[in-house]
py3Dmol code that shows the C-alpha trace and the ligand (Angstrom):
import py3Dmol

protein = """\
ATOM      1  CA  UNK A   1     -16.525 -15.865  -7.655  1.00  0.00           C
ATOM      2  CA  UNK A   2     -18.687 -14.790 -10.591  1.00  0.00           C
ATOM      3  CA  UNK A   3     -16.487 -12.085 -12.031  1.00  0.00           C
ATOM      4  CA  UNK A   4     -14.863 -13.072 -15.193  1.00  0.00           C
ATOM      5  CA  UNK A   5     -11.036 -13.356 -15.224  1.00  0.00           C
ATOM      6  CA  UNK A   6     -10.428 -10.421 -17.890  1.00  0.00           C
ATOM      7  CA  UNK A   7     -12.650  -8.169 -15.601  1.00  0.00           C
ATOM      8  CA  UNK A   8     -10.595  -8.984 -12.491  1.00  0.00           C
ATOM      9  CA  UNK A   9      -7.460  -8.370 -14.477  1.00  0.00           C
ATOM     10  CA  UNK A  10      -8.944  -4.836 -15.693  1.00  0.00           C
ATOM     11  CA  UNK A  11      -9.829  -3.981 -12.027  1.00  0.00           C
ATOM     12  CA  UNK A  12      -6.480  -5.032 -10.634  1.00  0.00           C
ATOM     13  CA  UNK A  13      -4.596  -3.072 -13.239  1.00  0.00           C
ATOM     14  CA  UNK A  14      -6.692  -0.067 -12.536  1.00  0.00           C
ATOM     15  CA  UNK A  15      -6.102  -0.360  -8.815  1.00  0.00           C
ATOM     16  CA  UNK A  16      -2.378  -0.124  -9.330  1.00  0.00           C
ATOM     17  CA  UNK A  17      -2.769   3.647  -9.769  1.00  0.00           C
ATOM     18  CA  UNK A  18      -4.918   4.159  -6.601  1.00  0.00           C
ATOM     19  CA  UNK A  19      -3.404   4.381  -3.030  1.00  0.00           C
ATOM     20  CA  UNK A  20      -5.158   1.361  -1.694  1.00  0.00           C
ATOM     21  CA  UNK A  21      -3.307  -0.510   1.070  1.00  0.00           C
ATOM     22  CA  UNK A  22      -4.987  -3.910   0.569  1.00  0.00           C
ATOM     23  CA  UNK A  23      -7.853  -5.480  -1.139  1.00  0.00           C
ATOM     24  CA  UNK A  24      -9.633  -8.736  -1.632  1.00  0.00           C
ATOM     25  CA  UNK A  25     -12.576 -10.276  -3.596  1.00  0.00           C
ATOM     26  CA  UNK A  26     -15.040 -12.514  -1.740  1.00  0.00           C
ATOM     27  CA  UNK A  27     -18.473 -13.994  -2.243  1.00  0.00           C
ATOM     28  CA  UNK A  28     -21.349 -12.220  -0.563  1.00  0.00           C
ATOM     29  CA  UNK A  29     -22.770 -15.442   0.695  1.00  0.00           C
ATOM     30  CA  UNK A  30     -19.752 -16.091   2.678  1.00  0.00           C
ATOM     31  CA  UNK A  31     -20.400 -13.104   4.909  1.00  0.00           C
ATOM     32  CA  UNK A  32     -21.610 -13.933   8.345  1.00  0.00           C
ATOM     33  CA  UNK A  33     -24.358 -11.274   9.065  1.00  0.00           C
ATOM     34  CA  UNK A  34     -24.794 -10.419  12.648  1.00  0.00           C
ATOM     35  CA  UNK A  35     -28.251  -8.919  13.817  1.00  0.00           C
ATOM     36  CA  UNK A  36     -26.602  -7.970  17.078  1.00  0.00           C
ATOM     37  CA  UNK A  37     -24.265  -5.462  15.613  1.00  0.00           C
ATOM     38  CA  UNK A  38     -27.224  -3.101  15.617  1.00  0.00           C
ATOM     39  CA  UNK A  39     -27.401  -3.256  19.459  1.00  0.00           C
ATOM     40  CA  UNK A  40     -23.777  -2.252  19.494  1.00  0.00           C
ATOM     41  CA  UNK A  41     -24.616   0.689  17.284  1.00  0.00           C
ATOM     42  CA  UNK A  42     -27.309   1.764  19.477  1.00  0.00           C
ATOM     43  CA  UNK A  43     -25.468   1.255  22.907  1.00  0.00           C
ATOM     44  CA  UNK A  44     -21.910   2.145  22.024  1.00  0.00           C
ATOM     45  CA  UNK A  45     -21.620   4.298  18.708  1.00  0.00           C
ATOM     46  CA  UNK A  46     -21.663   8.075  19.104  1.00  0.00           C
ATOM     47  CA  UNK A  47     -23.120   8.246  15.489  1.00  0.00           C
ATOM     48  CA  UNK A  48     -26.249   6.396  16.313  1.00  0.00           C
ATOM     49  CA  UNK A  49     -29.251   8.552  15.388  1.00  0.00           C
ATOM     50  CA  UNK A  50     -26.973  11.258  13.902  1.00  0.00           C
ATOM     51  CA  UNK A  51     -26.806  10.492  10.066  1.00  0.00           C
ATOM     52  CA  UNK A  52     -28.585   9.004   7.141  1.00  0.00           C
ATOM     53  CA  UNK A  53     -25.768   6.516   6.765  1.00  0.00           C
ATOM     54  CA  UNK A  54     -26.273   4.984  10.409  1.00  0.00           C
ATOM     55  CA  UNK A  55     -29.180   3.231  12.326  1.00  0.00           C
ATOM     56  CA  UNK A  56     -31.957   3.842  12.703  1.00  0.00           C
ATOM     57  CA  UNK A  57     -31.896   5.657   9.366  1.00  0.00           C
ATOM     58  CA  UNK A  58     -30.799   2.548   7.345  1.00  0.00           C
ATOM     59  CA  UNK A  59     -33.087  -0.332   6.691  1.00  0.00           C
ATOM     60  CA  UNK A  60     -33.410  -3.240   8.941  1.00  0.00           C
ATOM     61  CA  UNK A  61     -30.572  -5.789   9.013  1.00  0.00           C
ATOM     62  CA  UNK A  62     -32.976  -8.235   7.394  1.00  0.00           C
ATOM     63  CA  UNK A  63     -33.301  -5.961   4.173  1.00  0.00           C
ATOM     64  CA  UNK A  64     -29.834  -4.858   4.344  1.00  0.00           C
ATOM     65  CA  UNK A  65     -28.694  -8.511   4.295  1.00  0.00           C
ATOM     66  CA  UNK A  66     -30.982  -9.341   1.395  1.00  0.00           C
ATOM     67  CA  UNK A  67     -29.566  -6.388  -0.588  1.00  0.00           C
ATOM     68  CA  UNK A  68     -26.045  -7.487  -0.027  1.00  0.00           C
ATOM     69  CA  UNK A  69     -26.888 -11.017  -1.091  1.00  0.00           C
ATOM     70  CA  UNK A  70     -28.537  -9.700  -4.257  1.00  0.00           C
ATOM     71  CA  UNK A  71     -24.970  -9.064  -5.646  1.00  0.00           C
ATOM     72  CA  UNK A  72     -22.737 -11.643  -6.958  1.00  0.00           C
ATOM     73  CA  UNK A  73     -19.378 -10.580  -5.905  1.00  0.00           C
ATOM     74  CA  UNK A  74     -17.861  -8.365  -3.308  1.00  0.00           C
ATOM     75  CA  UNK A  75     -14.568  -6.481  -2.622  1.00  0.00           C
ATOM     76  CA  UNK A  76     -13.192  -5.180   0.427  1.00  0.00           C
ATOM     77  CA  UNK A  77     -10.360  -2.725   0.603  1.00  0.00           C
ATOM     78  CA  UNK A  78      -8.418  -0.563   3.120  1.00  0.00           C
ATOM     79  CA  UNK A  79      -6.439   2.662   2.973  1.00  0.00           C
ATOM     80  CA  UNK A  80      -4.309   4.112   5.487  1.00  0.00           C
ATOM     81  CA  UNK A  81      -5.790   7.049   7.007  1.00  0.00           C
ATOM     82  CA  UNK A  82      -3.972  10.440   6.019  1.00  0.00           C
ATOM     83  CA  UNK A  83      -6.765  13.044   7.180  1.00  0.00           C
ATOM     84  CA  UNK A  84      -8.711  14.113  10.089  1.00  0.00           C
ATOM     85  CA  UNK A  85     -11.317  11.433  11.239  1.00  0.00           C
ATOM     86  CA  UNK A  86     -14.163  13.887  11.182  1.00  0.00           C
ATOM     87  CA  UNK A  87     -15.383  15.831   8.178  1.00  0.00           C
ATOM     88  CA  UNK A  88     -13.361  18.400   6.325  1.00  0.00           C
ATOM     89  CA  UNK A  89     -16.345  20.088   4.676  1.00  0.00           C
ATOM     90  CA  UNK A  90     -16.848  23.896   4.594  1.00  0.00           C
ATOM     91  CA  UNK A  91     -19.704  26.289   3.777  1.00  0.00           C
ATOM     92  CA  UNK A  92     -19.801  28.767   0.924  1.00  0.00           C
ATOM     93  CA  UNK A  93     -22.409  31.380   0.543  1.00  0.00           C
ATOM     94  CA  UNK A  94     -24.290  29.688   3.639  1.00  0.00           C
ATOM     95  CA  UNK A  95     -24.556  26.430   1.629  1.00  0.00           C
ATOM     96  CA  UNK A  96     -23.256  23.129   2.606  1.00  0.00           C
ATOM     97  CA  UNK A  97     -20.407  21.995   0.223  1.00  0.00           C
ATOM     98  CA  UNK A  98     -19.631  18.510  -0.283  1.00  0.00           C
ATOM     99  CA  UNK A  99     -16.144  17.292   0.777  1.00  0.00           C
ATOM    100  CA  UNK A 100     -14.720  13.843   0.710  1.00  0.00           C
ATOM    101  CA  UNK A 101     -12.066  12.494   2.893  1.00  0.00           C
ATOM    102  CA  UNK A 102      -9.035  10.888   1.252  1.00  0.00           C
ATOM    103  CA  UNK A 103     -10.567   7.421   1.816  1.00  0.00           C
ATOM    104  CA  UNK A 104     -13.901   8.538   0.359  1.00  0.00           C
ATOM    105  CA  UNK A 105     -11.968   9.906  -2.660  1.00  0.00           C
ATOM    106  CA  UNK A 106     -10.183   6.603  -3.064  1.00  0.00           C
ATOM    107  CA  UNK A 107     -13.645   4.742  -2.821  1.00  0.00           C
ATOM    108  CA  UNK A 108     -15.158   6.996  -5.523  1.00  0.00           C
ATOM    109  CA  UNK A 109     -12.324   6.296  -7.658  1.00  0.00           C
ATOM    110  CA  UNK A 110     -12.814   2.533  -7.148  1.00  0.00           C
ATOM    111  CA  UNK A 111     -16.572   2.972  -8.000  1.00  0.00           C
ATOM    112  CA  UNK A 112     -15.653   4.664 -11.231  1.00  0.00           C
ATOM    113  CA  UNK A 113     -13.480   1.644 -11.983  1.00  0.00           C
ATOM    114  CA  UNK A 114     -16.312  -0.578 -11.431  1.00  0.00           C
ATOM    115  CA  UNK A 115     -18.464   1.442 -13.691  1.00  0.00           C
ATOM    116  CA  UNK A 116     -16.023   1.257 -16.429  1.00  0.00           C
ATOM    117  CA  UNK A 117     -15.741  -2.543 -15.853  1.00  0.00           C
ATOM    118  CA  UNK A 118     -19.508  -2.455 -16.615  1.00  0.00           C
ATOM    119  CA  UNK A 119     -20.582  -3.528 -13.125  1.00  0.00           C
ATOM    120  CA  UNK A 120     -23.541  -2.391 -11.061  1.00  0.00           C
ATOM    121  CA  UNK A 121     -22.335  -1.708  -7.472  1.00  0.00           C
ATOM    122  CA  UNK A 122     -23.580  -1.058  -3.946  1.00  0.00           C
ATOM    123  CA  UNK A 123     -20.871   0.630  -1.492  1.00  0.00           C
ATOM    124  CA  UNK A 124     -20.577   0.544   2.328  1.00  0.00           C
ATOM    125  CA  UNK A 125     -17.935   2.259   4.215  1.00  0.00           C
ATOM    126  CA  UNK A 126     -16.447   1.708   7.759  1.00  0.00           C
ATOM    127  CA  UNK A 127     -17.421   5.183   9.226  1.00  0.00           C
ATOM    128  CA  UNK A 128     -20.323   7.668   9.498  1.00  0.00           C
ATOM    129  CA  UNK A 129     -20.830   9.745   6.386  1.00  0.00           C
ATOM    130  CA  UNK A 130     -18.634  12.727   6.517  1.00  0.00           C
ATOM    131  CA  UNK A 131     -19.933  14.655   3.344  1.00  0.00           C
ATOM    132  CA  UNK A 132     -21.586  17.572   5.189  1.00  0.00           C
ATOM    133  CA  UNK A 133     -20.441  19.446   8.246  1.00  0.00           C
ATOM    134  CA  UNK A 134     -23.778  18.864   9.785  1.00  0.00           C
ATOM    135  CA  UNK A 135     -25.941  15.931   8.615  1.00  0.00           C
ATOM    136  CA  UNK A 136     -29.545  16.773   7.597  1.00  0.00           C
ATOM    137  CA  UNK A 137     -30.906  13.754   9.454  1.00  0.00           C
ATOM    138  CA  UNK A 138     -33.709  13.738  10.437  1.00  0.00           C
ATOM    139  CA  UNK A 139     -35.355  16.897   9.443  1.00  0.00           C
ATOM    140  CA  UNK A 140     -34.563  16.914   5.693  1.00  0.00           C
ATOM    141  CA  UNK A 141     -33.559  14.215   3.206  1.00  0.00           C
ATOM    142  CA  UNK A 142     -29.986  13.363   2.414  1.00  0.00           C
ATOM    143  CA  UNK A 143     -28.330  16.192   0.616  1.00  0.00           C
ATOM    144  CA  UNK A 144     -26.057  13.908  -1.589  1.00  0.00           C
ATOM    145  CA  UNK A 145     -27.318  10.413  -1.780  1.00  0.00           C
ATOM    146  CA  UNK A 146     -25.052   9.843  -4.623  1.00  0.00           C
ATOM    147  CA  UNK A 147     -22.091  10.506  -2.376  1.00  0.00           C
ATOM    148  CA  UNK A 148     -23.324   8.977   0.835  1.00  0.00           C
ATOM    149  CA  UNK A 149     -22.256   5.362   1.812  1.00  0.00           C
ATOM    150  CA  UNK A 150     -23.954   3.426   4.530  1.00  0.00           C
ATOM    151  CA  UNK A 151     -22.067   2.164   7.412  1.00  0.00           C
ATOM    152  CA  UNK A 152     -20.620  -1.482   7.042  1.00  0.00           C
ATOM    153  CA  UNK A 153     -21.644  -2.330  10.583  1.00  0.00           C
ATOM    154  CA  UNK A 154     -25.072  -1.137  10.033  1.00  0.00           C
ATOM    155  CA  UNK A 155     -25.641  -3.960   7.646  1.00  0.00           C
ATOM    156  CA  UNK A 156     -24.645  -6.575  10.284  1.00  0.00           C
ATOM    157  CA  UNK A 157     -21.181  -7.049   8.830  1.00  0.00           C
ATOM    158  CA  UNK A 158     -18.116  -7.227  11.098  1.00  0.00           C
ATOM    159  CA  UNK A 159     -15.215  -5.567   9.223  1.00  0.00           C
ATOM    160  CA  UNK A 160     -12.714  -7.504  11.552  1.00  0.00           C
ATOM    161  CA  UNK A 161     -14.278 -10.796  10.714  1.00  0.00           C
ATOM    162  CA  UNK A 162     -14.464 -10.311   7.059  1.00  0.00           C
ATOM    163  CA  UNK A 163     -10.914  -8.853   6.866  1.00  0.00           C
ATOM    164  CA  UNK A 164      -9.864 -12.019   8.584  1.00  0.00           C
ATOM    165  CA  UNK A 165     -11.725 -14.368   6.226  1.00  0.00           C
ATOM    166  CA  UNK A 166     -10.232 -12.371   3.300  1.00  0.00           C
ATOM    167  CA  UNK A 167      -6.606 -12.751   4.722  1.00  0.00           C
ATOM    168  CA  UNK A 168      -6.087  -8.756   4.878  1.00  0.00           C
ATOM    169  CA  UNK A 169      -4.986  -6.800   7.832  1.00  0.00           C
ATOM    170  CA  UNK A 170      -7.448  -5.168  10.336  1.00  0.00           C
ATOM    171  CA  UNK A 171      -4.861  -3.516  12.464  1.00  0.00           C
ATOM    172  CA  UNK A 172      -1.678  -1.913  11.807  1.00  0.00           C
ATOM    173  CA  UNK A 173       1.176  -1.657  14.199  1.00  0.00           C
ATOM    174  CA  UNK A 174       2.050   1.831  15.377  1.00  0.00           C
ATOM    175  CA  UNK A 175       0.133   5.104  14.918  1.00  0.00           C
ATOM    176  CA  UNK A 176      -1.309   4.128  11.593  1.00  0.00           C
ATOM    177  CA  UNK A 177      -4.991   3.570  11.276  1.00  0.00           C
ATOM    178  CA  UNK A 178      -6.907   1.508   8.401  1.00  0.00           C
ATOM    179  CA  UNK A 179     -10.122   2.535   6.846  1.00  0.00           C
ATOM    180  CA  UNK A 180     -12.388   0.107   5.110  1.00  0.00           C
ATOM    181  CA  UNK A 181     -14.942   0.079   2.418  1.00  0.00           C
ATOM    182  CA  UNK A 182     -16.902  -2.749   0.823  1.00  0.00           C
ATOM    183  CA  UNK A 183     -18.223  -2.732  -2.958  1.00  0.00           C
ATOM    184  CA  UNK A 184     -20.884  -5.326  -3.866  1.00  0.00           C
ATOM    185  CA  UNK A 185     -20.886  -6.207  -7.620  1.00  0.00           C
ATOM    186  CA  UNK A 186     -23.029  -7.626 -10.188  1.00  0.00           C
ATOM    187  CA  UNK A 187     -23.916  -7.369 -13.875  1.00  0.00           C
ATOM    188  CA  UNK A 188     -26.296  -4.475 -14.526  1.00  0.00           C
TER     189      UNK A 188
END
"""
ligand_1 = """\
8
SF4
S -24.472 13.389 2.534
Fe -24.734 14.843 4.276
S -26.997 14.697 4.659
Fe -26.381 12.837 3.475
S -25.899 11.173 5.133
Fe -23.939 12.398 4.418
S -23.756 14.162 6.038
Fe -25.949 13.319 5.852
"""
view = py3Dmol.view(width=600, height=400)
view.addModel(protein, "pdb")
view.setStyle({"model": 0}, {"cartoon": {"style": "trace"}})
view.addModel(ligand_1, "xyz")
view.setStyle({"model": 1}, {"stick": {}})
view.zoomTo()
view.show()
C-alpha cells in the first residue's frame, strides 16, 4: 500500500465518527477485472440504459480499468442500509432537487476526509445513481456530475470478490442489507 502510515491513521481516526460498518484498504492492481460483468449488466440489470452512472453511459471496461489502475490505493467500505432502496428526491418549483441516500451521504463524508488527507480520489458505488427522481440520461447531460458515482460493477469489479479478498462481509444474516462504495486514492 502506498498510503503513508500517518495518513492512514488520520483517515481511520476520522472514520470513527461515521456510521461505516466495515472498511479495508487494498491495492488497485490486486483487483480482478471482469469484462463479462458488462454482459450481466446488459442481460440482468434493470438499470441498464437508464442512468449516466450505468452502462452503456460509462466508458468501456478497458478505459474504466485503466482509470482505476491509475490510482495508487483503494478503500472499500460498507454501510447497513437504513433507507429506501430507490431515490428519495423531490421536486421544488418544478426543478429536480438532489437528495442523497444515507449511504451516499456517508460516501460524501468519506470523500471529504480523503480531501482533507490531501488525496485525489475517484469513487464508485454499488448501485445506480439515485440523486434525481428521474435521470436525465440520455436526453441531457448529467445534472450533478459532482454527486454522481458510477456503479462498481460497470467497471468490471465484483463487489463479492473484492470484499472476500479484503476480508470484509458481503452478506449479513437476517433482514439487514449492506451497501458498498470504493474510493480510489492517489497523490494529486
Ligand atoms: S445525478 Fe441525476 S442526471 Fe446525473 S446520473 Fe444521477 S440521477 Fe442521472
